[in-house]
TIKOLTI-200151 format. One record per residue: y, z, x of N, C-alpha, C, O in turn. Coordinates in steps of 0.2 Angstrom, whole numbers, plus 5000, padded with zeros to 4 digits. Layout:
BEGIN
YZXYZXYZXYZX
...
! end
This chain:
BEGIN
498249304991498249354995499049374996499249434996
499449304997500149314996500049354990499749404990
500349344986500249364978500149444978500549484975
499449444982499649534983499949554987500049614986
500149534991500549564998501349564992501749604993
501449524989502049544983501949594978502449624976
501449614977501449674973501349724976501449774973
500949734983500849774988501249834988501149884988
502049804988502649844989502849894985503449924986
502349904979502549944973501949994974501850034969
501750004979501050024981501250114984501350124990
501150154980500950214984500550264981500250244976
500450324983499750374981500550404977501150394978
500250454970500550474966501050534969501650554968
500650574974501050624979501150604985500750604990
501850584985502350564993501750614999501550664998
501650575003501150645007501650685012501450735014
502250655013502750695016502650765012502750825014
502650745007502950805001502150865000502050914998
501550795002500850855004500950895009500750955010
501350865013501250925019501750955020501851005024
502250955016502851005015502451075010502451135010
502051035005501651075001501051125003500851185001
500551085010500151115012500451165017500151205019
501151155020501251215023501551275020501551325024
501751275013501951315009501351355008501451415009
500751335005500351355004499951385010499651435008
500051365017499751405022500151475021499851525020
500851475020501351545019501151575014501151635013
500851545009500751565002500151635001500251684999
499651605004498951635008499251685012499151745010
499651675016499751735022500151785019500151845022
500351775012501051815009500651835004500851864999
500051825004499751854995499951824989499951844984
500151774989500451734984499751744978499151724978
500051774971499551774967499351694965499751654965
498751684964498351624960498751624954499051664952
498651544952498851544945498251524940497851484941
498351564935497751584932497651494927497151454927
498451494923498451434919499151434920499551474922
499451354916500251324918500151304910499651254909
500651324904500851264899501651244900502151284901
501651194900502351154899502451134893502051094890
502951154892503251114883504051104884504551144884
504051004885504850984886505050934878504650914875
505550934878505850884874506350854877506750874881
506150784875506750734880507250714874507250724868
507750694879508350674874508750624878509250634880
508350554878508550504881509250494882509550494888
509650474875510250474875510650494881510950464885
510550574882510850614886510650624894510950654899
510150594894509850584901509350674900509350704906
509150694895509150764896508450794897508050744896
508250834897507550864898507750944895508150964899
507550984889507451044890506751074887506451054882
506651124892505951154894505751204894506151244896
505251204893504951294892504251294897503751254896
504251334901503351334905503351404907503651434910
502651424903502351464903501651474910501151434910
501751524915501351534921501051594920501351654921
500351594918499951654919499551664925499051634926
499851714930499451734936499051794936498951844932
498551764943497951824943498051894944497651934944
498651894946498951954950499551964950499951924949
499852044950500552074952500852034960500552004965
501452044960501652044964502151994965502351954961
502351994973503051924973502751854972502251844975
503051804967502951744966503551704966504151724964
503451654967504051584965503751524963503151504964
504251484960504151414956504651364958505251394959
504651324960505051264962505151214955504851194950
505951204956506351164951506651134954506751154960
507151064951507451034952508051084954508051134950
508451064959509251124962509551104956510051134954
509351054953510151044947509951064940510351064935
509251104940509151124934509551174933509951194937
509751204926509951284924509451304920508951274917
509551364921508851404920509451464914509851504916
509251454907509151504903508951554904509251604905
508151574903507851614904507451624909507051574910
507251684912506551714915506251774912506551834913
505651774909505551834904504651834908504451794912
504351894906503651904907503451954902503652014901
502851924898502651964892503351974886503452014882
503751914887504151944881504951954882505451924880
504952004888505552034892505752004897505351974901
506652004897506951984903506751994909506652054910
506551964916506352004923507051974927507351914925
507252024932507651994938507251934940506651924940
507751884942507651824947508251804951508751824951
508051754955508551724960508251644958507651624957
508751594958508751544958509151494964509751494964
508851464970509351454974508951394979508351404982
509151324981508751274985508251274980507751304983
508151264974507751224969507051284969506551274967
507151334971506651384969506751434966507351464968
506351464961506551524958506251584960505651574960
506351644963506051694965506051744960506551764957
505451774959505451844957504951874955504551834955
504751934954504051984955503751984947504051984941
503051974947502551984942502352054941502052084946
502552074935502452144933501752154932501352104930
501552194933500852234933500452214926499852194926
500852234921500652224914500352154913500652104914
499652174909499152094907499652074903499952124901
499751984901499251954905499551934910499251884913
500251944913500451934920500751864919500851824923
501051854912501251784910502051764912502351784908
502351744916503151714916503451654913503351604915
503751664910504051604904504551584907505051634907
504751524910505551484912505851444906505451404903
506351464903506651404898507251374902507651414904
507351314903507751274907507951224904507751204898
508451194908508551114905508851064912509051094918
508751024912508850974918508950894916508550864912
509550874919509550784919509450774925509550804930
509050694922508850654927509150574927508850544922
509450524930509950464927509750444936510150454940
509250424938509350404943509450324944509250294939
509750304947510050234946509350164946508950164951
509250144942508750084944508850004943508949964938
508849984951509049924952508749874948508149884948
508949814944508649784940508449724944508149674941
508749724953508249664955508149694962508549674966
507849724964507649774970507449714975507149664973
507849744982507649694987507449704994507349674999
507149784993506749814999506049794994505949784988
505449795001504749785000504449845002503849865001
504749885006504349935007504450005005504050055007
505150025001505150094998504950084990505250054986
504050124990503950094984504350124976504250104970
504650184979505050224973505650194973506150224970
505750144975506650114974507050174975507550174972
506850224978507450264976507650294970508150314968
506950284966507150334959506350374960505850354961
506650454959506250504958506250524951505650514948
506850534947506350534940507150494936507650474939
506950474928507650434926507250454920506750434918
507750484917507750474909508350444905508850464903
507950404904508450334898508250314892507750334890
508550274888508350274882507850174882507550154878
507950144890507550114892506950144893506550104890
506650194896506250224897506250304901506750334903
505650324902505850404903505250384910504850344910
505450414916505150404922505150484925505750504927
504750534926504950594929504150594934503650584933
504550584941503950584947503850654948504250694947
503150654952503050714955503450724960503650674963
503650774962504150804967504850804965505250824970
505150784959505650794956505850844952506350844949
505450894952505450954949505850964944506350994943
505450934940505650914931505350964926505650974921
504751004930504551074928504251134933504151114938
504251194931504251244935503351204940502851194939
503651204946502951194948502751264956502951274961
502051284952501851334957501551314964501551254966
501551354967501251334976500651294976500551244980
500251314970499451294970499551264966499951284962
499151214963498751184956498551264953498351314956
498651254945498251314941497651284940497551234942
497151334936496651334935496551284928496051254927
497151284924497051264920497751244917498151284918
497951174913498451164912498651104905498251064902
499251134902499151094896499951074895500451114895
500151014894500950984894500950964885500650924882
501550994882501750964876502250944876502750964879
502250884873503050834874503250824866502850824861
503950824867504250804860504750764861505050784866
504850704859505450634860505650604852505350614846
505950584853506350544846505650504844505250484848
505750504838505250454835505250384837505750354836
504550364841504450294843504250304851503950264855
504350354853504550374862503950394862503850444859
503250364864502750394865502650414873502750374878
502350464874502350504883501650504885501150504881
501750514891501050494893500850564899501350594900
500550574901500450624907499550634909499150614905
499550674915498950684915498550724911498850754907
497650724911497050744908496950724901497250664900
496750754898496450734890497050734885497450774885
497050684881497650674875497250724871496650714870
497550774870497250834865497450794855497050784851
498150784855498350774850499050714850499250684856
499250694844499750634845499950624839499550594835
500550634836500750624829501650614830501950634835
501750594822502550584823502550594816502150574812
503250644815503450674810504150704810504350744814
504550684804505350724803505750694808506150724810
505550624812505750604818505850614824506250604829
504950654824505050684832504350634832503950614827
504250624839503650614841503150674846503450694851
502450694844502350754848501650724851501250684848
501550744856500850724861500550794864501050834865
500050824865499850864871499150844873498750814871
499450864880498850854886498650904890498950944893
497850904891497650964893497150924898496850864896
497150964905496750954912496351034912496551094913
495650994912495351064914494951054923494451084925
495351014925495451034934495950984935495950924936
496551034934497151014937497051004945496651024949
497550944947497550914954498350894955498650864951
498550924961499250894961499750914957499650974954
500450884956501050884955501050824949500850764949
501350864944501250814937501750784938502250814941
501750704934502150664933502150654925501850684920
502550604924502550594916503050544914503650544916
502850484911503150424908503150444900502750474896
503650414899503950404890503950324888503650294893
504050284885504350224881504250224874503850264871
504550174872504550134863503450114866503150064866
503250154868502450104867501950104862501750144858
501750034864501150024858500650044861500550024867
500250074859499750104861498950074860498750084854
498650044864498050034860497350084865497550124870
496750084863496350134865495550104865495350054861
495250134870494550114870494150154873494450204876
493350154875493250204880492650194883492250154879
492350194889491850174893491550244896491850284898
490750244894490250314896490550364895490550404899
490950374890491250444886492050454890492450494889
492150404893492950414895493550364892493750314892
493850414888494450384884494950334889495150364894
495050274887495350224889496050204887496050194880
496650204890497250194884497550144888497450134894
498050094884498750054887499050074883498950084877
499850094887500350104883500850064886501050084891
500950004880501149954883501749944880501849984875
502649904883503049894878502849844874502249824875
503349814870503049764864502849704868502349674868
503249704871503249604874502649634879502749594884
502349654880501649654883501149684880500549704882
501349704875500649724871500049684870499449704870
500249624869499649574868499249564874498949524875
499449614880498649604887498449664885497949654888
498449714882498249774883497249774883496949804886
497049724877496449704877496049704884495549734885
496449644890496249624894496249664899495749664903
496749724900496849804904496149834902495649844905
496349834896495549884893494849874895494449914896
494849794895494149774899493949794904493449824904
494449784910494549784916494549854918494249864924
494749894915494949964917494149974916493849974922
493749964910493049994910492649954913492149994914
492449914916492349844920492149904927491649934928
493049914930493049924936492850014938492750044943
492750044932492650124932491950134933491750184936
491550074930490850074930490750064938490350104940
491050024941490849984946490950034952490550034957
491550064950491550124957491350184957491250224962
491150194948490650274948490050254950489650304950
489850204951488950184954488950174961488350174964
489650164965489650164970489850254975489550274980
490450284970490450334971490350414970490450464973
490150404964489950474957490450444952490750394951
490350504948490650504941491350494942491650514947
491650454937492450464937492550544935492150584931
493250554939493250624940493850664936493950724937
494150614930494550644923494350624918494050574916
494850664914494550654907494750574903494250544900
495350554904495550484903495750434909495950444914
495750364906496050334911496650304906496550284900
497250294908497850244904498250194908498650214913
498150144906498550114910499250104906499350084900
499750124910500550144906500950074911500850044916
501550074906502050014907502850044910503250074907
502850024917503750064919504150014918504049954918
504750044917505350004915505449964921505449894920
505549984929505449964934504849944939504349974939
504949894942504249864946503849924952503849934958
503549954948502950014951502249984952502149924949
501950024956501150024956500950084958500650094963
500950134952500750204956500150234954500150264948
499750244958499050284956499150344954499350374958
498950384948498950444947498550464946498050424946
498450544945497750574942497650544935498150554931
497250514932497050474925497450414922497350384917
498050414926498250364923498650324929498950354933
498750244929499350224932499750194929499550174924
500350174933500750164930501350094935501650094940
501250054930501349994933502049954931502149964925
502349924933503149894931502949834926502449794926
503549824922503349774918503249694919503049644916
503649694924503549624930502949614932502649554931
502449674935502049674936501449654931501149604932
501249704927500949684922500849624919500349614916
501249584920501249514919500849474922500349434920
501049494930500649434933499849434933499449484934
499749374931498949364931498349384935497749384932
498549404941498249404947498149494946497549514948
498449524944498649584945497949624942497749684943
497649594939497249624935496449624941495949674941
496549574944495949574951496249604956495849624961
496849614957496849634964497249704963496749754963
497749724962498249794965498049814959498349864961
497649834952497349864946496849894952496849954954
496349844954495749884955495849944960495449984962
496449934964496749974970496750044965496350084965
497350054961497350094958497050134955497250194952
496350114953495750134948495350184956495250254956
495150144961494950174965495350234968495050274971
495950244968496450294971496250354963496550404963
495850334960495550394953495250454958495350514957
494750434965494350464966494650474974494450524977
494950444977495350444984495850464983496150424979
496250504985496950514983497150574979497450624981
496850544974496950584965496350644965496450704964
495650604964495150674963494950694968494350724968
495250684974495150714982495650714984495850654985
496050744986496950734989496950744996496450775000
497350724998497450715006497550795010497950835007
497150805015497250865020497650835024497450805029
498550855024498750805027498750845036499050825042
498550875035498550905043498450845049498750825054
497950825047497750765051497750685049497450645052
498350675045498750615042498450615036498050655033
498650525035498550515028497850465027497950405028
497250485027496650415027496650395020496150355020
496950405015496950385008496950315007496550285004
497650285009497950205009497350165011497050125009
497250205019496850155021495950145017495650085018
495750175015495050195013495150145006494850085006
495650175001495750134996495850064996495750034991
496250035002496349965002495749935006495849875008
495249955008494649945010494149945005493649905006
494149984999493549964996493949944989493649944983
494549924988494849884984495049804987494849754986
495649824990496049754991495449704998495649655000
494949734999494549715005493949694999493749644996
493749744999492749754998492649694991492249664991
493149694987493149664981493049594983492649564980
493549564990493449514992492949484995492849424996
492649524998492149525002491449504995490949464996
491449534990490849514987491149464983490849464978
491549424984491649364980491449304984491149254982
491749324991491749254997491649295003492049345004
491249275006491249285016492149255017492449285021
492349215015492649165018493349205017493749215022
493449235010493849275007493949355013494449385015
493349385014493549415017493549425023493649475025
493449365028493649355036494549325036494949325041
494549315029495549305031495849355030496349365033
495549395026495849465024495849515031496449535033
495449515034495249545041495549525045495649555050
495849465046496049415049496949435048497349435052
496949445042497649455042497949525042498549525043
497749575042497749625047497749645053498049685056
497449595054497849595061498249555065498249555071
498549505061499049475062499549515060499949535064
499449545053500049605052500249655057500849685057
499649685061499849725065500149695073500449725077
499949645071500049605079501049575079501449585083
501249545071501749535071502249605071502649615075
502049655066502449705063502449755068502949795067
502149775073502049855075502349835082502049785084
502749845085503149845091502749915094502549955090
502749905102502349985106503050055104502950115106
503450035101503950085101504050105092504450145090
503450065087503450085081502950105080502950135074
502350105084501750125083501650205084502050235087
501050225081500950285080500050295079499750245076
499750345080499250365079499150375072499550395068
498350365069498250365061498450435059498850445054
498150495064498350565063498950565062499150625058
499450535063500350555061500650515055501250515053
499950465052500350425047500350475039499950515036
500950455037500850515031501050455024500650435019
501750435025501650375020501950315022502350305027
501950255017502250205020502950195019503150185013
503450185025504050175025504550125026505150125025
504050075030504150015033503749955034503249975030
503749895037503149865038502649875043502149845044
502849915047502649955055502049985052501449975053
502350035046501950095044501450075039500950105039
501650025036501049985032500449945036499849945034
500649925041500049895046499649925050499149905052
499950005051499650055055499150095049498550095049
499450125044499150165040498650125034498150155032
499050055033498650035028498049985033497449995031
498149945037497849905041497449915044496849895043
497749955050497149975056496650025053496050025055
497050085047496350135044495850075042495350065045
496150035035495549985034495149965037494549955035
495349935043494949895049494449945053493949935057
494850015052494250075056493550065051493050055053
493750085045493150095039492750035041492150035041
493149975044492549925042492149935047491549925047
492449945055492049955059491750005058491249995061
491750065055491250145053490550095050489950095053
490750055044490350035040489849975044489249985043
490149915049489449895052489149915055488649885057
489549975059488950015063488450035061487850025063
488550075055488150125053487650095046487150125044
488050025042487550005038487750045030487750095028
487849985027488049995019487650085015487950125012
486950085017486750135015487050215018487250255014
487150225023487550245026488250265025488450315025
488550205025489350225024489350245017489750295015
489050215013489350235004488750285002488850314996
488350305006487950385005488450445006488550495003
488750415014489450465014489950495010490050555009
490250425008490650415000490550454998490950504998
489950464993489550474988489550574988489650614984
489350574994489350664999490150684997490250724992
490650655001491150675001491450684993491650744991
491350654990491650644983490950704980491050714974
490550734982490150774978490350844980490150894977
490750834987491050894988491550914991491650964995
491850884988492650884988493050874982493650884982
492650854977493150834970493550884968493450944968
494150864966494550914965494850974971495051034969
494750954975494950984981495350924986495650874984
495350934993495550904999495050885004494450905004
495350845007494850815013495350785019495950775019
494950795023495350765031494950705034494350695031
495350685040494950635043494450665047493950625048
494550725049493650785051493250785045492650795046
493350785040492850775036492350715035491750715034
492750665036492550595035492050585041491450585040
492350575048491850625053491350635054491050615059
491350685049490650725050490250695045489650705045
490550665038490150675034489850585036489350565032
490150535040489750455041489450495049489050455051
489450535051488850575058488350585053487850555054
488350625049487650675046487350605042486750595042
487850555037487450505035487050455038486650425035
487350455046487050395049486650435055486350405060
486550495054486150535059486150525066485650525070
486850505067487150495075487850535075488050565069
488050535082488650585083489150535083489150495089
489650515077490050465078490750515080491250495076
490850535083491550575084491850565089492350595089
491650525095491950515099492150435098492750415100
491850395095491750315094492550315087492950275086
492450365083492950345078493650395079494050385075
493850445084494250475086494850435091495450435092
494350395094494950365099495350305096495850275098
495050295089495450245085496050295082496650285082
495750355078496150395076496850435079497350445076
496650455086497050495090497550435095498150435096
497250395096497650345099498050295098497750245096
498850265099499050205098498850155100498650145106
498850105096498850035102498050005097497750035093
497949955100497349905101497049875105497549845108
496449865109496449815113496549745114496349695111
496849745120496749655119496149625123496149625129
495649605118495149575120495149495123495549465121
494749475128494849415130494149405134493849445137
493949325133493449325137493649285145494149255146
493149295149493249285158492849255161492349265158
492749225165492449185171491849185166491349225166
491849135163491249115157490649045158490848985157
490149045161490049005163489348975161488949025162
489048925159488448905155488048875161488348835165
487348905162486848845167486348845163486148875158
486048795166485248795162484748825167484848805173
484348855166483648885169482948855166482848865160
482548835170481948795166482148775160482548735161
482048785153482048755146482548795144482748765138
482848845145483448895143484048885144484048875150
484548895141485348905143485548975142485549015138
485948975149486049045150486949055152487149035157
487449085147488049085146488049165151487549205150
488449175153488749225157489549245158489949195157
489849305159490649315158490549365156490149405154
491149385157491649475156491949465149492249405148
491949515145492549545141492749575142492449625144
493549565143493949605146494449635141494749595138
494649705141495049735138495649785141495649825146
496149765137496649805138497249835135497749795136
497249875132496749955137496349945134496249915129
495850015139495250015137494950065132494950125133
494750035128494450075122493550075124493250025126
493350145122492550155123492050135118492250125112
491350125120490950135114491050075108490850095103
491250015109491150005101490849925103490949905109
490749885097490449845099490949765099491449765096
490749725102491249655101490849595099490549565103
490849565094490449515092490649455098491149435100
489949415098490149345102489549295099488949305099
489849245098489549195091489649125097490249095099
489049115098489049035102488548995096488049025092
488848935097488748875092488548805096488748785101
487848785092487548745096487148715091487248715085
486748675094486248625089485948655083485948625077
485648725083485548785079485948795074485648825069
486648795074486948825072487448895076487348905082
487748935071487948995076487549055075487449085070
487349065083487049145084487549185085487949175090
487549255081487849305083487549335088486949315088
487849375093487849455098488349485097488849465096
488049555097488649605100488549635105487949645107
489249655111489049665118489549735115490049735111
489249815118489549865118490049865126489849865131
490549855124491049875129491349935130491549985126
491249925136491350005144491949985148492049935152
492350025147492750005151493449925150493449885146
493749925156494149865158493949805157494349755156
493149795158492849745160492049735159491749765164
491549715156491049725153490849675153491049635149
490249675157489949595160489249585155488849635153
489249515152488849515148488349435148488649385151
487649445146487349375147486849355141486349395140
487049295138486749275132486149215134486149175139
485549215130485149155131485149125126485249145120
485049045127484949005119484548965122484548945128
484048955117483448885118484048815118483948765122
484348815115484748745114485448755118485648805120
485748695119486348695124486648705118486548685113
487348765122487748785117488348755119488348735125
488848735112489548685113490048735113490648715114
490048795113490548835111490448925111489948945109
490848975114490649035113491349065111491949055113
491149095106492049135102491949205102491549225097
492249255106492449325104492749345097493349345096
492349375094492549415088492849355081493349365077
492649295081492749245077492949265069493449245065
492449315068492749335061493049395059492949435054
493549415065493949455064493549515063493549525057
493149555065492749615064492949675067492949735064
493349665073493449725076494249735075494549685073
494649805076495349795077495449795082495249845086
495949755084496349725091496749705092496949675086
497249685098497949645097497649585100497349565105
497949555093497749465096498249455101498749485101
498049385106498649355109499049325104498849305098
499649315108499949275104499949205101500149185095
499449175106499449105101498649105098498349055096
498449175096498049165091498449175084498149175079
499149185083499649195078500149165076500549145080
499949145069500149085069500949125066501049185066
501349065064502149075065502149095057502049055053
502349165053502449175048503249195046503649185050
503149235038503849265038503849325040504449355040
503249365043503049435044503349405054503549445058
503349355053503549335061504349385062504649425066
504549335057505549375057505449425054505949455055
505049465050505249535049505049575056505449615058
504449555060504449585065504949575072504949605077
505449525071505749505077506249565079506649585074
506249585085506649635087507349595090507749635092
507449535090508049515092508149435088508049385090
508349455082508549405077509149385077509549435079
509449335075510049315076510249265069509949205069
510549275063510549225059511249155060511649165065
511249125056511549065059511649015051511248985048
512349025050512648995044512748925047513248925051
512448865044512648805047513048755041512848755035
513448715043513848675039513448645033513748605029
512848665033512548625027512248675023511748655019
512348735024512248795021512448795015513048775014
511948815009512248805002512348874998512548874993
512048925003512048975002512649035002512949015007
512949085001513549125002513149175007512549195007
513749205013513749245016513249295014512649305017
513549325008513249375006512449355004512049395004
512349305001511749305000511249305007510749335007
511449275011511149275018510749335020510249345021
511549385019511449455021511049505018510949555021
510949465011510549505007509749475008509249505006
509649435012508849405014508749445018508249475018
509249435024509149475030508849555029508449575033
509249585023509049645021508449655021508249695024
508049605014507549595012507149615017506749665018
507349575021506649555028506749615033506549615039
507049655028507049735035507349705041507049715047
507949675041508249635047509249635045509649585046
509349685041509849705040510549715045511149715044
510149725052510449735058510749675060511249675064
510549635060510349555063511249525062511449505057
511649515067512249465068512149415064511549385064
512649415060512749345056513349285059513949295059
513049225063513649195066513649095063513149075061
514149075064514349005061513948965066513748985071
513848915065513448865067513748855075513448845081
514448845075514848825080514948865085515248865090
514748925082514548995088514048985093514148995099
513448965090512948955095513148945103513648915106
512748985106512848965115512549005118511949025118
513049035123512549065128512049125125511449135126
512549185120512449245118511849235114511549285112
511649185113511049175107510349115111510049085107
510349115117509649115121509349165122509449215125
508649145118508049185120507949235114507449275115
508449225108508449255101507949225097508049165097
507649245094507549225085507749195083508249245084
508149145079508449105074508349105067507749085066
508649125062508549105055509049075054509549115056
509248975051509648935048509748955043509248955039
510348955040510448925033510648875032511248865032
510148835030510248755030510148715036510348745041
509848665038509648635044510248625048510748615045
510248635055510648645059510748575061510248545060
511348555064511348485068511148475072511048415072
511048505075510448475081509948505079509848565081
509448475076508848475071508248495078507648525076
508348475086507948485092507948585090507548625094
508148605087508348685089507748705084507548755086
507548675078506948705075506348695078506048745077
505948635081505448625081505048585077505448535076
504548575075503948545075503848555067503348605067
504048535062503948555057503148545054502748505057
502848595047502248565046502148505045502548455045
501448505043501448415041501448405036501248455033
501748355032501848335026502648375023502748385017
503148395027503748435027504148395031504148365036
504748415026505348365029506148375025506148375019
506648385029507248395028507548325025507448265027
507948335021508448275020508848285016508648325011
509648245015510148265014510348315008510748355009
510048315001509948344996509248364994509048364988
508848374998508248414993507948425002508248425007
507148425001506548445007506248405001506348384996
505448405008504848395005504348445009504348465015
503748465003503448505006502548485004502448494998
502248475008501448455007501648395004501148375000
502048375003502048285000502548284995502948234993
502548344992502948344984503848364987503948414990
504248324985504848314985505248364980505048364974
505748404982506148444978506848454978507048474983
507248434973508048414975508248444967507948474963
508848444966509248464962509248554964509048584969
509748584958509948664961509548694962509548734967
508948704957508348734955507848744962507248744960
507948744967507348754972507748784980508348784981
507148804984507248834989506548844994506048864992
506648815000506448795004506448865011507048865014
505948905013505948925021505348925023504748945020
505448885030504848875034505148925039505748945040
504548925044504648945051504148915056503548895054
504348905061503948875068504148935073504348985072
504048875078504348895086504648855091504548795092
505148875093505648845096505348795101504848815104
505448745102505048675106504948715112505448745113
504648715116504248735125504548815123504848845128
504548855118504648925118504148955114503848915110
504149045115503849085110504249105106504049155102
504949095105505449095100505249095094504749055094
505549115088505349105080506149085079506649115080
506049025077506548995071506248985064505648955063
506649005060506649005053507148965050507748975053
507048915044507648875040507548905032507048905028
508148945031508048975024508748915019509348915020
508348865014508548815013508648815005508348785001
509148855004509248844995509548784995509948764999
509548754989509848684986510448714981510648674978
510648774981511348814979511248874977510648894977
511748904977511948974978511448994973511049044973
511448964968511049014961510249004965509849044963
510248964969509248974970509249014974508749054974
509749024980509749074985509749154982509449204984
510149164974510149234974509349234968509049284967
509149184966508749174961507949194965507449224964
508149154972507149164977507249204982506849234985
507949194984508149234992507549304993507249304998
507549354988507449414988506749404987506549454989
506249364985505649344984505349334991504749334991
505549314995505249295002504849335005504349325007
505249385006504849435011504249475007503949525009
504049455001503349464997503049405001502449414999
503049375004502349325006502349325014502249275017
502449375016502649375023501949345028502049315034
501149345025500749295028500849235028500349195029
501449205025501349115024501849105030502249145031
501749045032502349005035502848975033503348975037
502748925027503248905025503148915016502648935013
503748905014503748935005504148885002504648875004
503948854996504348804993504548854984504048864980
504948864982505148884976505448834971505948804974
505348824965505648804960505448814952504848824949
505948804948505648804942505448894939504948924937
505748904940505748994942505149024947505149094948
504648994949504249024953504049014960504548994963
503549014963503248974968502948924968502448914965
503148884972502748814969502248784975501748754973
502348804982502048774988502248844992502748884993
501548844996501348905002500848885006500248855004
500948895011500448885015500648905024501248905025
500148915030500248935035499848885041499248885040
500048865046500048825051499448865055499648915058
498748845056498348875059498648875067498948825069
498348935071498548935076497948935081497348945079
498048925089497448895091497048975093497349025090
496648975097496149045098496249075103496049135103
496549035110496949055115496049085119495549055118
496249135123495649155126495049195122494649225125
495049185117494549205113493949155110493549155105
494149115114493649025114493448995120493948985124
492948975121492748965127492248895124491748905120
492448825126492148765124491848735131492148735136
491048715129490948695136490948615136490748595130
491048585141491148515140490348495140489848525142
490348415137489848365136489548355142489848345147
488948355142488548355151488748285149488648245153
! end
């Protein structure tokens, strides 16, 4: 789970949701203006990596004559615009080529152009929430990435009905993009490949590098790996996993929507899901758990987000659905305990990371930009899908998804389409139930109140109230009573701020718990939330303190703060602690002289002069780092200790801490994470114990 979080920061949909919104608005305008449809498009490019250069030509065949335009990178140089071989007038301004399509058939407009791309690629990215790391497109000798939205080819206002791409590159450089691989060859110092889409979707991306290619197939679908030599030995494992997950999801949703599936290696740490391929960074591919965590997430995007695009007018449903169907659902199939832990973590993330002023309704989620938007757009949406499935059952839930795939494939879908499909499949109107979670911010805080236990005749009766603030309507809150015959689960439909309930048991119950399995999206009480790395990331009033025992430079401390999305936090020296820091959350670099400021440490953890102990294991020497979180004594304030045993350890491990957001303590050494854990919290007002008679 922690490792999954480490990779999740490189996750995004191939077409950024904000771009989709702009594209939708453009299409609305295009339809109103009568922009001609595009019958087909041919893209031909030559890559010159040592010059960061792309030379291209694209022919777009329109269905009718009239005004039209194509989007292209504003930095591009246009060599010619012709129609049926003859030059035509055009203008190129703000990244848009404007011209008039002539009447003469076949109405083919060709653009010859050249453009350079050389976005800087960080060797050690520090941010965990920008999945692009600021890289839109880069052509370099170490690799090429041309992202959708970068304008690397002339883009029509809507996808053509047929599309081909031909790529020339220096010998040894193999390219991959959307669609079926028609051909591949190398001759006279040039590598060539051709790709064809019979159902084009979205805007093209392309990758190229000195790949070693392996291939296989499943149910008539071509499977490929395009890996750099250092990772080529992993190809077999990825091909097997791709076949397994494609068959699994095809059984759930319907046929795989594309001509191929390729796993492509990138030269910086991405995790992109694109129509017919996924792009994973070199370090990501080598992580042993990726095949069973992030990899199926990308494959599920083949149906959701790529095979069916987002209608952005009501928000991005895609990331929440894929998170539920991959990150969560596969855990559920392995272990109920794993599934419960995952659901609870989603609630914890929301409580820790989403302040009221950072919250927004799901209908306004476009893409992840910070921890708060991830907790809403991924986590809250995943929990909503879970509540829908719990309410209507697996048959109706997955039946609705199959119907959406059948009717919307190669098109787009909105939240309304999902609400309608779930209502139809369940045979009941779910609009009011679902829409409250889509259109409202926040979550209800649920608690038990006035709970009593009485014996009447031979039965025991539990009575009480479920209190919620603010009030959401018409959803079922699980109550679980423990007793002599094991757990007994009931479900109470809440209405308004206070809902009375009464339960009957044949044996004397020992406790009553509200939603102990974290099946309902709700705002956890602070007493239910363990102190974790995310507590620091979600702090609204954090101060960093450099102690006399700090072995890291001030620069490394500031790098840590930036990676934790706390770059604005002030940095003080230990002797500057005073009235101005009272009531604030603190992160100490090095153990403070006044150890009482830290509060109780987890069992088996200790700080000593030249090292530390975690879970009973001692760490000494320069190659080790500890990060732990706790609460200040007698307070709800968060206190963290950042304890690198050298500046080298601070720079080697400090930027990794943010990827383990759900953990309360971390120990690094020997180049890897060695220990991690979280101290479990209490249950607060969601649990009532009945005293023994």
